[in-house]
N, C-alpha and C positions, 0 to 999 in steps of 0.2 A: 139406541146412541150412534150416533152416526162417528166410529172412531177412521183412524186412518186409513183404515183399507177400502171402503166405500170408494174415498175419493182417491184412492191409485189407483183404482178398477178403473174408475171413471177414466181417470185423466188419459190409463194406457189404450182405452177404446179409441179415444183421439188419438192417439198418434198414429192408429194403424191407418185409419182415413189418408187418402191423397189429397195433395191440395190442388188449388185450381188451375195452377200451371198441368198436372201430369193428367189434370183431367181436359185440359184442352189441347195438350198435343195427346192424348189416346183420341179424343175424338177427328181430330184433323188428320188423324195417321188413318185412323177407320174411312173416314171419307176417303181420300185419298185412294184406300186400298180396294174401297170397292167401286170408286170410277175408273180407275186404268182398265178392268178385265171388262168394263157394260166396255166401254172405248174401242178397246180391242176388236170383240167380236163386232159390236158396231159397224165399225167400221170395215171389216172384213183387215184386219192389218195382216192375221197370219193365218196359215192353213192349219188344218182342224187339228194335229197332233198338238202342233206346238202352242196353238189357242187351250189346248186344255191342261197341259202343262203348265203353262203360263197363268190359267185360273187355278190350277191347286194351289203354286208356289204364292198367290196372292191369297186364297185361305188358309195357309197355315201363317201367312206372318197377320192376317189377321185376329187369329188365335192366339198366337203370343200378343198379341195387341192389348187385345180384351184381358188376358192373365194379367199381363204386365201392371197396364194402366188403371182398369178398372174393378180388378180381383184382387190387387195388391198382393199378388202370391210373392214378390220378390221383399215385403218388408214382414212375413211371418216369421214368429219366435219358434224355436225348436221345441217338443217335437213337429218336424212338418208333417201331420197325417193330412192335411190337403195337397199336397203334393205325393204321398205315396197314394191317394185316393185317386187323384188326378192321371196318373203314371197307371194305376190297374184299367180306368176305365177307357184309356190310349189304346192299352195292350186287347182287353175287349173290342173294342171299335174297330180296330186294326183287322181282327181276329173273324171279325162280322164281314165286313169288306172283303178280306180278301176270301174267306168261304163264296161268299155269293158272290163273287167275280167267276170262283173256280166252278161252285155250280154251274153260273151261266156259259161258260166255255165249253166246257166239258158233259155235258147234259144235252147234247144236241142227236140224240138216237134216233137214225134216219131211217 
């Protein structure tokens, strides 16, 4: 017998999904954040180091757009286990990248 809890649970799940407007905004931002670095690289608009920095900034912005517009990170209810898992994943990612760069830089034994 479907009591009020089954309807309430379905209603909560429906509220966690984004609207068409948020999906369109996220999609447009994703396209723009993909095209900008491509244009900069193909037209040779900057030197190598500023280009790499620009690409990294666009990648971080793209990551944030994906989190907020498609994964609905801002719409979660407490406790925020997904946020804690995300932070843990980012810490591991940064550790792996920094360690790889460290090894590649200082491992050149002549």
